[in-house]
C-alpha positions in Angstrom: 2.1 24.8 -39.8 2.2 22.6 -42.8 3.9 19.9 -40.7 1.0 19.9 -38.2 -1.6 19.8 -41.0 0.2 16.9 -42.6 0.3 15.1 -39.2 -3.4 15.5 -38.9 -3.9 14.1 -42.4 -1.8 11.1 -41.5 -3.9 10.5 -38.4 -7.0 10.7 -40.5 -5.6 8.2 -43.0 -4.6 5.9 -40.1 -8.2 5.8 -38.9 -9.4 5.0 -42.4 -6.9 2.2 -42.6 -8.3 0.7 -39.4 -11.6 0.3 -41.1 -13.5 2.9 -39.0 -14.9 4.7 -42.2 -17.4 2.1 -43.2 -20.2 4.7 -42.9 -19.9 7.6 -45.4 -21.7 10.0 -43.1 -19.4 9.1 -40.2 -16.4 9.6 -42.5 -17.7 13.0 -43.6 -18.1 14.1 -40.0 -14.6 12.9 -39.1 -13.0 14.6 -42.1 -15.0 17.8 -41.5 -13.9 18.2 -37.9 -10.3 17.1 -38.5 -10.1 19.9 -41.1 -11.7 22.4 -38.7 -9.3 21.5 -36.0 -6.3 21.7 -38.3 -7.3 25.2 -39.5 -8.1 26.3 -35.9 -4.7 25.2 -34.7 -3.0 27.0 -37.5 -4.8 30.2 -36.8 -4.0 30.1 -33.1 -0.4 29.1 -33.5 0.2 31.8 -36.1 -1.8 34.8 -34.9 -2.3 34.5 -31.1 -0.8 37.4 -29.3 1.8 35.3 -27.4 3.7 32.3 -28.7 2.2 29.1 -27.3 4.2 25.8 -27.4 2.7 23.3 -29.7 2.8 20.6 -26.9 0.6 22.8 -24.7 -2.0 23.3 -27.4 -2.1 19.7 -28.5 -2.1 18.4 -24.9 -5.1 20.7 -24.1 -6.9 19.3 -27.1 -6.1 15.7 -26.0 -7.4 16.4 -22.5 -10.5 18.1 -23.8 -11.3 15.1 -26.0 -10.8 12.5 -23.2 -12.8 14.5 -20.7 -15.9 13.9 -22.9 -15.5 10.1 -22.2 -15.5 8.2 -18.9 -13.1 9.2 -16.2 -11.1 6.0 -16.6 -9.9 6.8 -20.2 -6.7 8.9 -19.9 -3.5 9.8 -21.7 -0.3 8.6 -20.0 2.8 10.6 -20.9 6.4 9.5 -20.8 6.9 10.9 -17.2 4.2 8.5 -15.9 5.7 5.2 -17.1 6.3 4.1 -13.6 2.6 4.6 -12.8 1.7 2.1 -15.6 4.1 -0.4 -14.0 2.6 0.2 -10.6 -0.9 -0.2 -12.0 -0.2 -3.6 -13.6 2.6 -5.1 -11.4 2.3 -3.3 -8.1 6.0 -2.4 -8.4 7.9 0.8 -8.6 11.4 2.2 -7.9 11.2 4.2 -4.7 12.0 4.4 -1.0 8.7 2.9 0.4 6.8 6.0 1.6 3.1 6.5 1.6 2.5 10.3 1.7 -0.4 12.7 1.9 -1.1 16.4 2.3 -2.1 18.2 5.5 -2.6 22.0 5.7 -0.3 22.6 2.8 2.5 20.3 4.0 3.5 16.8 2.7 3.4 14.3 5.6 4.3 10.7 5.9 1.2 8.6 6.3 3.2 5.4 6.7 6.5 3.9 5.8 6.3 0.5 4.1 7.8 -2.4 6.1 11.1 -3.7 4.8 12.1 -0.8 2.6 14.7 2.0 3.0 12.5 4.6 4.7 11.2 2.1 7.2 14.7 0.8 8.0 16.2 4.2 8.3 13.6 5.3 10.9 11.2 7.7 9.1 7.9 7.7 11.0 4.3 8.3 10.2 3.6 11.9 10.9 7.0 13.2 9.8 6.7 16.4 7.6 8.7 16.3 4.4 10.7 19.5 3.9 13.2 18.8 1.1 14.0 16.0 -1.4 17.6 16.2 -2.8 17.8 19.8 -1.5 14.7 20.9 -3.3 12.1 22.6 -1.0 8.7 21.0 -1.3 6.6 24.0 -0.4 3.8 24.3 -3.0 4.3 20.9 -4.6 1.6 18.3 -4.8 1.8 14.8 -3.4 2.2 13.5 -7.0 5.1 15.9 -7.7 6.8 14.8 -4.4 6.3 11.2 -5.2 7.9 11.7 -8.6 11.0 13.2 -6.8 11.2 10.2 -4.4 11.0 7.6 -7.2 13.8 6.7 -9.5 16.0 3.9 -10.6 16.8 1.2 -8.0 20.2 1.4 -6.2 20.3 5.2 -6.5 20.1 7.4 -3.4 17.9 10.3 -2.5 18.3 12.7 0.5 15.3 13.6 2.5 14.9 16.3 5.2 12.0 15.9 7.6 10.5 17.9 10.5 9.5 15.7 13.4 7.5 16.6 16.5 9.7 17.0 19.5 12.9 17.4 17.5 14.5 20.9 17.7 16.0 20.7 14.2 15.0 19.0 11.0 16.3 15.4 10.5 18.2 14.3 7.4 18.1 10.8 5.9 19.9 9.4 2.9 17.6 6.7 1.5 18.3 4.0 -1.2 15.7 3.6 -3.9 14.7 0.0 -4.3 12.3 -2.0 -6.4 9.3 -1.6 -4.2 6.6 -4.3 -4.4 3.3 -3.4 -2.8 1.9 -6.5 -1.2 -1.5 -7.5 -2.5 -2.2 -9.7 0.6 -1.8 -7.1 3.4 -2.5 -9.6 6.2 -3.5 -13.2 6.6 -4.1 -15.2 9.8 -6.7 -16.9 12.1 -9.3 -14.6 13.6 -11.1 -17.3 15.6 -10.7 -21.1 16.1 -11.0 -22.7 12.7 -11.6 -19.4 10.8 -9.1 -17.9 8.5 -8.9 -14.3 7.3 -7.2 -12.8 4.3 -7.1 -9.1 3.5 -6.5 -8.6 -0.3 -5.8 -4.9 -1.0 -5.4 -5.0 -4.8 -5.2 -7.4 -7.8 -1.8 -6.8 -9.4 0.1 -9.7 -11.0 1.4 -10.9 -7.7 -2.1 -11.4 -6.1 -2.6 -15.1 -7.2 0.8 -16.2 -5.8 0.4 -14.2 -2.5 -3.2 -15.5 -2.0 -2.2 -19.1 -2.7 0.7 -18.7 -0.2 -1.7 -17.3 2.4 -4.2 -20.1 2.0 -1.4 -22.7 2.2 -0.1 -21.2 5.4 -3.6 -21.1 7.0 -4.1 -24.8 6.1 -0.8 -25.7 7.6 -1.9 -24.2 10.9 -4.9 -26.6 11.0 -8.3 -27.4 9.5 -10.2 -24.4 8.0 -13.9 -24.4 8.9 -14.5 -21.0 7.4 -12.7 -18.2 5.5 -13.2 -14.4 5.5 -12.0 -12.7 2.4 -11.7 -8.9 3.1 -12.0 -6.8 -0.1 -12.9 -3.5 1.7 -11.1 -0.6 0.0 -9.8 -2.9 -2.8 -9.9 -0.7 -6.0 -9.4 -3.7 -8.4 -6.5 -4.3 -10.8 -5.9 -7.1 -13.2 -8.8 -9.3 -14.3 -6.6 -12.3 -14.7 -5.5 -12.0 -11.1 -9.2 -11.9 -9.9 -10.0 -15.0 -12.0 -7.0 -16.9 -10.4 -8.2 -16.0 -6.9 -11.7 -17.2 -7.7 -10.2 -20.5 -8.9 -9.5 -21.4 -5.2 -13.3 -21.5 -4.5 -15.0 -22.6 -7.7 -14.9 -25.8 -9.8 -12.5 -25.8 -12.7 -14.2 -24.2 -15.8 -16.6 -22.1 -13.8 -17.7 -18.9 -15.6 -16.4 -15.7 -14.1 -16.9 -12.8 -16.4 -17.6 -12.0 -20.0 -16.2 -8.8 -21.7 -18.2 -7.2 -24.5 -17.1 -4.3 -26.5 -18.7 -2.0 -29.1 -21.0 -3.8 -31.6 -20.0 -7.2 -30.1 -16.3 -6.7 -30.7 -13.7 -7.8 -28.3 -16.0 -10.3 -26.7 -14.2 -12.8 -24.4 -15.2 -15.1 -21.6 -13.1 -15.9 -18.6 -13.4 -19.2 -16.7 -11.4 -20.7 -13.8 -8.6 -23.0 -15.0 -7.3 -24.8 -11.9 -8.8 -27.3 -9.4 -10.1 -25.4 -6.4 -8.1 -25.6 -3.1 -11.1 -24.6 -1.0 -14.1 -26.1 -2.9 -16.4 -26.4 0.2 -15.1 -24.1 2.9 -17.8 -21.7 4.0 -16.9 -18.2 2.7 -17.8 -14.7 3.7 -16.6 -11.8 1.5 -16.4 -8.3 3.1 -17.0 -5.3 0.8 -17.6 -1.6 1.1 -18.2 1.4 -1.2 -14.5 1.5 -2.1 -14.5 -2.1 -3.4 -14.3 -1.6 -7.2 -13.7 -3.3 -10.5 -11.9 -6.6 -10.1 -12.9 -6.9 -6.4 -16.5 -6.4 -7.5 -16.0 -9.2 -10.1 -14.8 -11.5 -7.3 -17.7 -10.6 -5.0 -20.3 -10.7 -7.8 -19.1 -14.1 -9.1 -19.2 -15.5 -5.6 -22.7 -14.2 -5.2 -24.0 -15.2 -8.6 -22.8 -18.8 -8.1 -24.0 -18.9 -4.5 -20.5 -19.9 -3.3 -20.4 -17.5 -0.3 -22.1 -14.7 1.5 -21.3 -11.1 0.7 -21.4 -8.8 3.7 -20.9 -5.0 4.2 -21.9 -2.1 2.0 -22.9 -1.7 -1.7 -19.8 -1.7 -3.8 -18.6 1.1 -6.1 -20.1 0.0 -9.4 -17.3 0.0 -11.9 -18.0 -2.5 -14.7 -15.9 -1.0 -17.5 -12.8 -2.7 -19.0 -9.6 -0.7 -19.6 -6.5 -1.7 -21.6 -3.3 0.2 -22.0 -2.2 0.7 -25.6 1.2 2.1 -26.5 1.6 5.4 -28.4 4.6 7.1 -29.9 7.4 8.7 -27.8 6.9 6.4 -24.8 3.4 7.6 -24.2 0.3 5.4 -23.8 -3.5 5.6 -23.6 -5.6 3.8 -21.0 -8.9 3.4 -22.8 -12.2 1.8 -21.9 -12.9 -0.9 -24.5 -15.6 -3.1 -23.1 -18.1 -3.9 -20.2 -17.9 -6.7 -17.7 -20.8 -9.1 -17.3 -20.7 -11.6 -14.4 -22.1 -15.1 -14.4 -25.8 -14.2 -13.9 -25.5 -12.0 -17.0 -25.7 -8.7 -15.2 -23.5 -5.6 -15.5 -22.1 -4.1 -12.3 -21.7 -0.6 -13.9 -23.6 2.0 -11.8 -23.1 5.1 -13.9 -24.2 5.6 -17.5 -21.5 7.6 -19.2 -23.4 7.6 -22.5 -25.5 10.5 -21.0 -22.6 12.6 -20.0 -21.0 16.0 -20.4 -17.5 16.3 -19.1 -16.5 13.2 -17.1 -20.0 13.2 -15.8 -22.8 10.7 -16.2 -26.0 9.7 -14.5 -26.7 7.0 -12.0 -28.7 4.3 -13.6 -32.3 4.8 -12.2 -34.0 2.0 -10.3 -36.7 1.9 -13.0 -34.1 0.8 -15.6 -32.4 -1.8 -13.4 -33.1 -5.4 -14.5 -33.5 -8.5 -12.3 -31.3 -11.5 -12.8 -31.0 -14.8 -10.8 -28.2 -16.5 -9.0 -27.6 -20.3 -9.5 -30.1 -21.1 -6.7 -32.7 -18.6 -7.9 -32.0 -15.6 -5.7 -32.9 -12.3 -7.4 -30.1 -9.8 -8.0 -30.0 -6.6 -10.0 -27.7 -5.0 -12.5 -26.7 -1.3 -12.7 -25.7 -0.8 -9.0 -22.4 -2.6 -8.2 -22.8 -5.5 -5.8 -25.5 -5.3 -3.2 -24.4 -7.4 -0.2 -26.4 -10.4 1.0 -26.0 -9.1 4.5 -26.0 -5.3 4.4 -24.0 -3.7 7.2 -24.0 0.1 7.0 -20.8 2.0 8.0 -21.4 4.1 11.2 -21.8 7.7 10.3 -19.2 10.0 11.9 -20.5 12.6 14.4 -19.9 16.3 13.7 -17.2 16.2 16.4 -15.3 13.3 14.7 -15.7 14.9 11.3 -14.1 18.1 12.6 -11.2 16.3 14.2 -10.6 14.3 11.0 -10.8 17.4 8.8 -8.2 19.3 10.8 -6.1 16.1 11.3 -5.8 16.8 15.1 -5.8 13.1 16.1 -2.9 12.7 13.6 -1.1 15.6 15.1 -1.6 14.5 18.7 -0.2 11.1 17.8 2.9 12.8 16.6 3.3 14.7 19.9 2.7 11.4 21.8 5.3 9.6 19.8 7.8 12.4 20.4 7.4 12.0 24.2 7.3 8.2 24.4 10.0 6.2 22.7 8.1 2.9 23.3 4.7 1.7 24.2 3.6 -1.6 25.9 2.0 -4.4 23.8 -1.2 -3.8 25.8 -1.4 -0.1 25.0 -4.8 1.4 25.1 -6.1 5.0 25.4 -6.7 5.6 29.1 -9.1 8.2 30.5 -6.0 10.2 31.5 -4.7 10.2 28.0 -8.1 11.1 26.6 -8.2 14.1 29.0 -4.7 15.0 27.8 -6.0 14.9 24.2 -8.9 17.3 25.1 -6.4 19.7 26.7 -4.4 19.6 23.5 -7.6 20.5 21.6 -8.2 23.5 23.9 -4.6 24.5 23.4 -5.1 24.4 19.6 -8.3 26.5 19.9 -10.4 23.7 18.5 -14.1 24.4 17.8 -16.8 22.9 15.7 -20.5 23.4 15.0 -23.2 20.8 15.5 -26.4 20.5 13.4 -28.4 21.7 16.5 -26.2 24.9 16.7 -26.7 25.5 13.0 -30.4 25.0 13.3 -30.6 27.4 16.3 -28.6 30.0 14.4 -31.0 29.8 11.4 -34.0 30.0 13.7 -32.7 33.2 15.3 -32.1 34.6 11.8 -35.7 33.7 10.8 -37.1 35.3 14.0 -35.1 38.5 13.3 -36.3 38.6 9.7 -39.9 38.4 11.0 -39.5 40.9 13.9 -39.9 38.2 16.5 -36.4 38.1 18.0 -37.2 40.1 21.1 -40.4 38.3 21.7 -38.7 34.9 21.5 -35.4 35.9 23.1 -35.9 34.1 26.4 -37.0 30.9 24.7 -34.1 31.1 22.3 -31.6 31.6 25.1 -33.1 28.6 27.0 -32.8 26.5 23.8 -29.2 27.8 23.3 -28.3 26.6 26.8 -29.8 23.2 26.2 -28.0 22.9 22.9 -24.7 23.9 24.6 -25.2 21.4 27.3 -25.9 18.7 24.7 -22.8 19.6 22.8 -20.7 19.4 26.0 -21.6 15.7 26.3 -20.1 14.9 22.8 -16.7 14.1 24.1 -18.3 11.6 26.5 -20.8 10.3 24.0 -18.3 9.6 21.3 -15.4 8.7 23.6 -15.2 5.0 22.4 -14.9 6.0 18.8 -12.4 8.8 19.4 -10.3 6.6 21.7 -10.3 3.9 19.0 -9.0 6.3 16.4 -6.5 7.7 18.8 -5.2 4.2 19.5 -5.0 3.4 15.8 -3.0 6.6 15.0 -0.6 6.2 17.9 0.0 2.5 17.1 0.9 3.5 13.6 3.9 5.4 14.9 5.4 2.2 16.4 4.3 -0.8 14.4 4.4 -2.0 10.8 1.4 -2.7 8.6 0.8 -6.3 9.5 0.9 -5.8 13.2 -1.3 -2.7 12.9 -3.9 -4.6 11.0 -3.9 -7.4 13.5 -4.6 -4.9 16.3 -7.3 -3.2 14.3 -9.1 -6.4 13.7 -9.6 -6.9 17.4 -12.1 -4.0 17.3 -13.6 -4.7 13.8 -17.4 -4.9 14.2 -18.0 -6.2 10.6 -15.4 -8.9 11.2 -17.1 -10.0 14.4 -20.4 -10.4 12.5 -18.7 -12.4 9.8 -17.3 -14.8 12.4 -20.7 -15.1 14.0 -22.3 -16.0 10.6 -19.6 -18.7 9.9 -20.4 -20.2 13.3 -24.0 -20.5 12.3 -24.2 -23.0 9.4 -28.0 -22.9 9.3 -28.1 -19.1 8.9 -25.3 -19.3 6.3 -27.3 -21.8 4.2 -30.5 -19.9 4.6 -28.9 -16.7 3.2 -27.6 -18.6 0.2 -31.0 -20.2 -0.5 -29.9 -23.7 0.4 
């Protein structure tokens, strides 16, 4: 016990040495609660009915402390070192599998092109049963990922269950240095119009983006560019600044970081001559575009360099750094806020008014107006609001039920088991759609519509008020009408369900780049972006020119 008390005393002395004890009241509060914690730990460790490992108690205290801050500040133990590398570099040692959970089973969502799992023939939809002989029942996706990862050039055996195969299949995979590509796809989507999908901002993003732009320019003149940041969670700030350098004059302001009491203030500007200084630009965003991707979109908007299209972004304007601790551990800690060129913050949640990992959305009454370079009004405290808002189509109750039970995913597995190849012109025919509906009946699929739910509640109210018998005939007629309306759902939502069926089936046969190219053919937001770039007058009008 004396060792732990001494350790806490050393920690207190370290804080004093860092100069945090300028305020005597603050120091008194710190010393008081360190003493209480030390005494409490001693009492629990000495007298609790069961012996508790010190690591468990201290880890619980660490987690409890960090839960009172924002959700981005976290402790990283020595088993998560590869997660740190993945966060910063986009690299890890593994076999190239993206996995998820379905009804308690770990399934392959997609094998990454070019890596061992892809080359050996593991498919999307395969159910993982064992890794190196260890059954996976009850393990989380994070735990299974840890089993699959390891030092490059080592092997790992994997047993999978595949639809249509009578026995499990076994694969011996070679771990490699997996590098997730930041640029998932680049190509021309219309004459003269280029497209780049940037999925993250790791250290490889600037090089990959520059290569994509160079390739597009080799293919002919660029009359417009679409930068797709949908689903991009962010990454390294330096990578975002480098990407912006392709569009902005050298020395353009990008972002300022400001920490507590003005500490850690730093301004980032572009450093290289732009390669696309005048090419019309549309940036696509959605509610999953966060952090560094919001800085890119917000800077483009504040400097009126391009048009932002899509949904309001996530609203993460907090800076994290990773600081090393003892015993190969680290802490990812929020140290500052981002402010983009207009001076606004993109942070949408105030964590100063929080309990545990909670906060409050910044109310409209507290949001402040700012102006872009040409004088357009923009607001802080809400992420990036697009210049051209395009709401995501809401899923119908039928589509939500199919997604929740992953029945389209399962049907695609069955289809792939029965068809070794598909034509390049593959589409979901009416006959295949009917086969899917038969599959759903076989699986006993059912779902409830809002109309059915409302009718059930109406019947309950009528019964509570003694009016059920009096209204029975009307309620039965209404029930028949609701059932008839529900029966039309498979016809009403056929285009959307067929599109999702096609996407899942194609994922069983094609790699990521080919799959993205096929998906873009039916992308409504992309179609609107192309139309805007083909209308210079409308483009200039949006930007206030």
